[in-house]
Each structure stands twice: as C-alpha cells, then as structure tokens.
TORLO-662721 format. One record per residue (C-alpha): x, y, z. Coordinates in steps of 0.001 Angstrom, whole numbers, plus 500000, padded with zeros to 6 digits. Example, Ala and Ser with C-alpha at 12.3 -4.5 7.8 and 13.67 -1.06 7.14 Angstrom:
2
ATOM       c1       c2       c3
ATOM   512300   495500   507800
ATOM   513670   498940   507140
// end
This chain:
443
ATOM       c1       c2       c3
ATOM   711429   312202   502969
ATOM   712769   315648   503897
ATOM   715223   317239   501429
ATOM   718945   316860   502082
ATOM   720488   319723   504062
ATOM   723807   319584   502230
ATOM   725663   317818   499464
ATOM   726957   314417   500472
ATOM   728000   310968   499269
ATOM   724542   310562   497702
ATOM   723511   314140   496870
ATOM   724791   316709   494358
ATOM   723215   320037   493322
ATOM   723638   321901   490018
ATOM   721923   325081   488904
ATOM   721550   324017   485258
ATOM   722225   320957   483126
ATOM   725471   320393   481243
ATOM   726349   317202   479423
ATOM   729560   316965   481472
ATOM   727366   316141   484474
ATOM   727041   312669   482981
ATOM   730388   312131   484769
ATOM   728638   312732   488105
ATOM   725957   310182   487214
ATOM   728731   307754   486264
ATOM   730342   308381   489665
ATOM   727121   307634   491522
ATOM   726580   304423   489525
ATOM   730111   303207   490326
ATOM   729817   304039   494026
ATOM   726650   303678   496090
ATOM   724069   305456   493976
ATOM   722739   308950   494513
ATOM   720673   311868   493293
ATOM   721815   314713   491035
ATOM   719446   317685   491351
ATOM   719228   320185   488494
ATOM   717871   323586   489514
ATOM   719471   324093   492948
ATOM   722475   326232   493834
ATOM   725353   325082   496039
ATOM   723433   326161   499147
ATOM   720556   323834   498271
ATOM   718216   326678   497332
ATOM   715853   326064   494427
ATOM   716688   328497   491585
ATOM   714554   326745   488965
ATOM   715093   325697   485337
ATOM   713369   326860   482158
ATOM   713786   323752   480007
ATOM   712294   321125   482302
ATOM   710212   319390   479617
ATOM   713167   319174   477215
ATOM   715495   317765   479882
ATOM   712927   315189   481000
ATOM   713214   313654   477541
ATOM   716905   314285   476754
ATOM   718643   313220   479977
ATOM   717402   309586   480143
ATOM   718340   309090   476479
ATOM   721841   310555   476906
ATOM   722450   308478   480013
ATOM   721327   305318   478219
ATOM   723411   306019   475096
ATOM   726625   307227   476791
ATOM   726633   305316   480097
ATOM   724581   302273   479184
ATOM   722390   302521   482293
ATOM   718868   303651   483178
ATOM   718036   306485   485549
ATOM   714821   307890   486989
ATOM   714219   311593   486287
ATOM   711593   313208   488521
ATOM   710037   316629   487997
ATOM   709771   318656   491220
ATOM   708601   322140   492076
ATOM   708884   324618   494918
ATOM   706410   327424   494485
ATOM   706664   328562   490868
ATOM   710175   327166   490430
ATOM   710729   323771   488838
ATOM   713698   321452   489195
ATOM   714676   317849   488419
ATOM   715937   314979   490531
ATOM   718007   312408   488606
ATOM   718137   309225   490674
ATOM   720956   306761   489957
ATOM   721206   303230   491355
ATOM   724511   301635   492335
ATOM   725619   299191   489634
ATOM   727365   295877   490336
ATOM   729597   296218   487260
ATOM   731861   299120   486228
ATOM   730283   302029   484329
ATOM   732378   304234   482043
ATOM   731809   307596   480408
ATOM   733653   307805   477061
ATOM   736274   305355   478362
ATOM   736696   307153   481696
ATOM   735699   305714   485066
ATOM   734373   308123   487688
ATOM   733579   307478   491335
ATOM   731661   309356   494009
ATOM   733663   309672   497241
ATOM   732231   311832   500010
ATOM   730856   314934   498313
ATOM   733366   314906   495439
ATOM   733700   313122   492116
ATOM   737006   311496   491209
ATOM   738263   310088   487920
ATOM   739877   306737   488623
ATOM   743292   306139   487097
ATOM   746317   303865   487485
ATOM   746406   301574   490504
ATOM   743161   303023   491878
ATOM   741364   302121   488652
ATOM   742849   298616   488723
ATOM   741562   298090   492272
ATOM   738129   299391   491356
ATOM   737799   297104   488312
ATOM   738984   294095   490310
ATOM   736543   294854   493125
ATOM   733636   295088   490679
ATOM   734610   291625   489448
ATOM   734620   290297   492994
ATOM   738409   290013   493061
ATOM   741278   291601   494990
ATOM   744746   292664   493943
ATOM   746450   289770   495708
ATOM   744159   287249   493985
ATOM   745285   288081   490435
ATOM   747117   285171   488726
ATOM   750790   285540   487791
ATOM   751877   283759   484579
ATOM   755278   282098   484327
ATOM   755824   281198   488001
ATOM   755744   277565   489114
ATOM   755584   276157   492627
ATOM   759036   274662   492088
ATOM   760479   278206   491923
ATOM   759296   279079   495435
ATOM   761449   279173   498582
ATOM   761590   275875   500488
ATOM   762526   277645   503746
ATOM   759343   279725   503528
ATOM   757242   276573   503136
ATOM   759069   274931   506040
ATOM   758344   277895   508300
ATOM   754688   277960   507267
ATOM   754280   274252   508016
ATOM   755975   274650   511388
ATOM   753832   277583   512447
ATOM   750595   276183   511003
ATOM   751131   272904   512877
ATOM   751536   274915   516087
ATOM   748447   277052   515406
ATOM   746227   274069   514543
ATOM   744508   276074   511801
ATOM   745499   273723   508975
ATOM   744664   270037   508816
ATOM   747733   267928   509614
ATOM   747267   265849   506451
ATOM   747404   269004   504319
ATOM   750716   270004   505888
ATOM   752233   266716   504707
ATOM   751064   267273   501119
ATOM   753263   268619   498348
ATOM   753874   272352   498035
ATOM   751528   272420   495030
ATOM   748715   270793   497015
ATOM   749349   273081   499990
ATOM   749080   276186   497793
ATOM   745817   274911   496371
ATOM   744406   274254   499853
ATOM   745349   277795   500864
ATOM   743458   279128   497814
ATOM   746658   280603   496424
ATOM   746137   279215   492931
ATOM   743882   280259   490065
ATOM   743645   277360   487644
ATOM   747178   276564   486527
ATOM   748563   279866   487814
ATOM   749826   281028   491197
ATOM   748182   284114   492662
ATOM   750115   287259   493548
ATOM   749690   286369   497232
ATOM   751596   283100   496688
ATOM   754465   284952   495000
ATOM   754648   287508   497810
ATOM   754583   284885   500540
ATOM   756869   282204   499151
ATOM   758994   283439   496216
ATOM   762685   284046   497084
ATOM   762635   287378   495207
ATOM   759042   288659   495087
ATOM   760320   292053   493896
ATOM   760801   290544   490430
ATOM   757004   290545   490205
ATOM   755900   293145   492765
ATOM   757865   296384   493060
ATOM   758529   297446   496655
ATOM   757793   294053   498230
ATOM   760315   294528   501047
ATOM   760851   296400   504325
ATOM   763030   299457   504969
ATOM   764202   300306   508494
ATOM   765955   303528   509435
ATOM   767207   305083   512660
ATOM   766600   308853   512862
ATOM   768147   311318   515269
ATOM   765528   313731   513902
ATOM   763191   313709   510904
ATOM   766006   315148   508768
ATOM   768913   313189   510275
ATOM   768994   309536   509162
ATOM   771867   307794   510976
ATOM   771724   304270   509515
ATOM   769329   301977   507679
ATOM   768664   298401   506550
ATOM   766445   296543   504102
ATOM   764753   293170   504575
ATOM   764092   291218   501382
ATOM   762867   287739   500509
ATOM   759570   285863   500931
ATOM   757028   287611   503098
ATOM   756837   284521   505310
ATOM   760492   285089   506221
ATOM   760414   288900   506300
ATOM   758383   288936   509527
ATOM   760904   287247   511833
ATOM   763916   288776   510057
ATOM   762511   292279   510536
ATOM   761618   291757   514192
ATOM   765042   290315   514952
ATOM   766755   293275   513295
ATOM   764611   295727   515236
ATOM   765310   294073   518566
ATOM   769044   293481   518116
ATOM   770126   296644   516289
ATOM   767525   299403   516569
ATOM   765895   299194   519996
ATOM   768179   299757   522975
ATOM   767356   297564   525956
ATOM   767053   299060   529418
ATOM   769140   297172   532003
ATOM   767936   296488   535539
ATOM   768771   293895   538190
ATOM   766526   291580   540179
ATOM   768892   290550   542943
ATOM   771995   289294   541145
ATOM   770072   288604   537901
ATOM   770557   291033   535011
ATOM   767279   291800   533235
ATOM   767053   293490   529819
ATOM   763800   295257   528944
ATOM   763023   296543   525455
ATOM   761258   299908   525251
ATOM   758212   298472   523455
ATOM   756466   295103   523981
ATOM   757518   292631   521289
ATOM   753957   291314   520899
ATOM   752727   294811   519982
ATOM   755539   295317   517472
ATOM   754872   291922   515887
ATOM   751188   292752   515540
ATOM   751977   296144   514013
ATOM   754428   294630   511526
ATOM   752015   291880   510495
ATOM   749203   294386   509998
ATOM   751526   296621   508006
ATOM   752582   293761   505705
ATOM   749168   292112   505372
ATOM   747148   295264   504639
ATOM   749632   297092   502437
ATOM   748554   298220   498969
ATOM   751287   296448   497021
ATOM   750223   298061   493748
ATOM   751798   301346   494865
ATOM   755409   300118   494600
ATOM   756689   301694   497835
ATOM   758150   299381   500511
ATOM   756967   299174   504095
ATOM   758920   301757   506106
ATOM   759825   301541   509800
ATOM   761253   304722   511314
ATOM   762995   304387   514676
ATOM   763693   307391   516935
ATOM   765078   307704   520439
ATOM   761673   307264   522069
ATOM   759247   306338   519308
ATOM   758752   303857   516508
ATOM   756660   304358   513370
ATOM   755315   301665   511007
ATOM   754071   303009   507640
ATOM   752647   301461   504502
ATOM   750677   302468   501435
ATOM   747534   301125   503049
ATOM   743877   302106   502947
ATOM   741105   302032   505495
ATOM   737898   300314   504398
ATOM   735486   302753   502791
ATOM   733710   305044   505293
ATOM   736032   303941   508131
ATOM   738096   306292   510272
ATOM   740929   305509   512696
ATOM   738325   305565   515487
ATOM   736976   302252   514136
ATOM   740363   300680   514915
ATOM   740164   301683   518571
ATOM   737055   299621   519269
ATOM   735855   296148   518309
ATOM   735457   295966   514534
ATOM   735047   293324   511830
ATOM   738027   292008   509907
ATOM   738162   293670   506464
ATOM   741576   292657   505028
ATOM   742833   294608   502027
ATOM   744603   291444   500801
ATOM   742313   288561   501836
ATOM   744391   285732   500313
ATOM   747526   287052   501973
ATOM   745729   287544   505288
ATOM   744204   284055   505167
ATOM   747628   282413   504817
ATOM   749076   284482   507660
ATOM   746048   283534   509757
ATOM   746547   279828   509021
ATOM   750167   280214   510104
ATOM   748994   281663   513426
ATOM   750475   285075   512702
ATOM   747262   287101   512740
ATOM   743695   286826   513953
ATOM   740641   286831   511696
ATOM   738433   288927   513966
ATOM   739922   292387   513462
ATOM   741512   292361   516927
ATOM   745056   293322   515924
ATOM   744735   297010   516759
ATOM   743068   296195   520081
ATOM   745870   293746   520955
ATOM   748451   296492   520347
ATOM   746540   298811   522657
ATOM   746272   296104   525331
ATOM   750007   295341   525172
ATOM   750899   299014   525588
ATOM   748464   299311   528482
ATOM   750014   296291   530196
ATOM   753470   297902   529891
ATOM   752286   301341   531129
ATOM   752897   302967   527746
ATOM   750803   305497   525836
ATOM   748357   303865   523457
ATOM   749604   303457   519881
ATOM   748565   306255   517564
ATOM   746847   305305   514306
ATOM   746816   307799   511452
ATOM   745625   307707   507865
ATOM   745873   310164   504990
ATOM   746212   310155   501207
ATOM   749828   308955   501475
ATOM   749109   305844   503525
ATOM   748534   304384   506978
ATOM   750788   304618   510044
ATOM   751020   303121   513543
ATOM   753214   304955   516048
ATOM   754472   303714   519412
ATOM   756206   306006   521883
ATOM   757335   306304   525460
ATOM   757830   309580   527276
ATOM   761222   310995   528223
ATOM   761959   314245   529991
ATOM   763578   315661   526847
ATOM   760606   314693   524677
ATOM   758039   316170   527073
ATOM   760089   319347   527307
ATOM   760205   319553   523492
ATOM   756389   319340   523489
ATOM   756202   322411   525697
ATOM   755048   320617   528845
ATOM   755582   322662   531999
ATOM   758650   321590   533990
ATOM   756685   320754   537155
ATOM   754415   318400   535139
ATOM   757201   316293   533601
ATOM   758005   314176   536709
ATOM   754281   313507   537125
ATOM   753840   312103   533605
ATOM   757016   310024   533924
ATOM   755820   308644   537262
ATOM   752488   307590   535691
ATOM   754437   305861   532924
ATOM   756865   304083   535262
ATOM   754383   303064   537970
ATOM   751221   302733   535891
ATOM   749152   305287   537805
ATOM   749200   308613   539593
ATOM   747070   309807   542530
ATOM   746451   313180   544117
ATOM   748514   312157   547128
ATOM   751442   311157   544918
ATOM   751290   314512   543110
ATOM   751385   316327   546448
ATOM   754501   314392   547423
ATOM   756316   314655   544089
ATOM   755544   318312   543406
ATOM   755406   319406   547070
ATOM   752081   321182   546561
ATOM   748748   321333   548379
ATOM   745839   319006   547625
ATOM   743862   321664   545648
ATOM   746967   322457   543580
ATOM   747532   318743   542947
ATOM   743934   318450   541746
ATOM   744502   321377   539372
ATOM   747711   319800   538032
ATOM   745903   316524   537326
ATOM   743030   318334   535615
ATOM   745454   320250   533394
ATOM   747334   317080   532411
ATOM   744023   315391   531643
ATOM   742917   318317   529487
ATOM   746286   318331   527677
ATOM   745782   314676   526705
ATOM   748513   313084   528813
ATOM   746401   311512   531558
ATOM   742979   309954   531932
ATOM   740948   309449   535085
ATOM   740082   305963   536319
ATOM   738451   304554   539426
ATOM   735796   306102   541650
ATOM   735772   309782   542503
ATOM   737531   310555   545775
ATOM   740182   308482   547489
ATOM   739997   305741   544833
ATOM   740661   308065   541905
ATOM   743756   307277   539855
ATOM   745180   308793   536698
ATOM   746863   306702   534025
ATOM   748453   307605   530736
ATOM   745922   308599   528093
ATOM   744816   305517   526168
ATOM   746444   303098   528592
// end
C-alpha cells in the first residue's frame, strides 16, 4: 500500500513520541481506527527517531495500561531513517484516557464533553438519545388528544395494525417501541406528554417575522406534545405569517400561498424529527418578506454533506424512535425522501430549490421566491431582473422570450442567458437549439 499523501481521518504524523499522544490513539479507537506515525513531520517527510527500540517496547505497554486496548507497533525505515507506525483498531465500546474520551473527526482530535459525550456513550451502547428511559412518567399522564390524533392519522396511513389502534394507550406505546421495561422512553414523552419541556428543555417551536435580520416584528411559540405541534405550527404559519397572493379565475377568488404547503410540512417534520433535543434550544422558524428559514440543533450523519440530501440517500434518523412513530402516523417517509420531496414541490411551483446548510450551530432549510427588490439587493443587473421573474412566474425562459422582454438581439439574449446561468439563477434544460429552455436553478 502506498503511503498516505496527507493527514486524514485515519492518519496522523508526529516527529517524536510524547505520552500525550495516547489521546490520539484513544481518538482513533473511539472513531474508525487509524495509524499514528512517529518520525514524520507535518508534511509527511520522514525525519527519523533515535529511540526506536525503546519505543517498540514502551508504547504497547503504555497503551495497554492506560487505554486498556492492544495496538500493533511496526518498525519502518526510509533510507537510514527509522520511524514507527502505531496501528489502532476501531473499538465497539468506549475507550477513555485518564477519564477523558477523545474522538478522531476528520484530521483533528476532539475531547468529547457534555451532550456530545452523552451521544457518543449512548451510540457505543447501541442506543440513541430518544430511546433513554424517563423515570416517574406514566402513560396516564400523557395527552389524550395526542393519542387521538395519532390513531386517526395511523388509521389513514395503514402503517399500524387496526387491532393495535384499538388497544389501550399503554399497549400502543409498547407496540411503537416507546417503552423500556416499566419506563417510557424520551420519544414517548416528547410525542405525547402535554408539557414535554418539564423533561426536555427547548421541546417547542419559535416563529418570528423579520423585516431584516436585526428587526424582529412579532413572534409566537408553539408548545405541547410533538404530535400536536406539527399541525398547530403549520396553521400559525399559513394564517398569520405567510401572506396569500390573490388572483381570480373568472369570478372565483383564488388565494395562493408563497410556498407549497407540502414542502413546508416536510421541512417542519424533518426539523422536529431530526433535532438534537439534548442541546436545549427550540426549533426556530424565521419568516421574511420573500423567504422562510427552518433551523434546529441538528446533525448530518457522519461523513455526510448537504450534497447527500440533494440526491437519493438512505434514511438515517437522528431520533429513530421518534421518526418511527411519525412514520407510522403517515407524517414522514422511511426512505430518506423528505429532502427530495421538498425539491420536487418547489420545482412544481416554479420556485428556487430549497437551500440546505449545516455548520457547528445546527442545520437549516431555506425556501425563497424572487422579488425585484430582493434581486436588486443581491446586485443583479436591472435588465436581468424581469428575466428571472419571468422564469419564476412562467416556469421557463427561452432565447426568443429574452429578445422580446429585453428588446435585444438573439446573440445578446444568448449572452444574457449564459450570464444568468453562470451567476446561479438559471439552468439549461432541453435540447440545444430551438428546444432549449432555462429554468430557475435547482427547479
């Protein structure tokens, strides 16, 4: 096998040995394994070590005594220079160094603390945060309206046996795997307790309307069982926060919301189901004149990027017990199609594709529609604004249409379309030539 070209998830280089590097070995063992090389600089160049024989004996003993694991230490050489490769396997149980837990992420080592440590320890035990039992809560304390809604929706979805739906609440919880022995799981408390915040800080939704990022005009909070939060939040968004556009079909008055309700429902359900509830911060929905942002303290599965969400991907729920119950109620799918459904809904309504973003703070889904003022604020040239708005309103734009709207020649129209494509507003579709159309990027 050729040597690694750079440090990575599985490779770390050190010029000389220090006992503190046991933390790096601990990190590899808790993650996916790896190799710590002693005798290379940070460019991967072999600089050699003088105490190879001593380290060959000392390192395995120190690792065994302080970490409780076994490692392979291999002696290597390049010319006259000697170095060591310390190979660490991934361990199925948590490994600590003097009471500290370290983890290899990318090319860095992190000490796990607080909620992150809790999640790590649970994962090593084959459990998830939402599957932890909660003492002192009985099924009798749960919200009857939440159970009634679940039964109604589950009967409609056909994903729960009809006999189960006629059982007691206690039997229903057991069938949904929301119990652990005599205890209810956290997922059961979130879904059905009238005040889940007594047990889980931040288990509610905040909605705010912003004139700008600094100018909050009004806000609301949605509390109660998660089963009831979904419809309550959507109703509040549609009736108070999203202004309907009015048009007439003959004598009939038609109201159209700026964003498709199915896409908003999917975004809300994903935001609630995949939230990291250990963080204590509520789900936040920020509404602006022409955009809508869903945010939670969520995480992408390890080694995933937002690009995974824009193509077919497996379902990897952060809260599997919570997600299973929402699936049985017909709220969500179990195939990881939620993000694709949002994109399809926006495409069907001639809107830009939703934007997915993830950073250390959390995960966000943003919907928007273009207005002249917004495009102007983004620095788009004045002659391009009617073209983008036409593509949004009509679903597509052609060279001929650009010539008519902008009153320009065919070559100039082609240049305009190419510039809008390069700027990320439009994308080409159809065959080259007469059949070429341009639609909004992502739609």
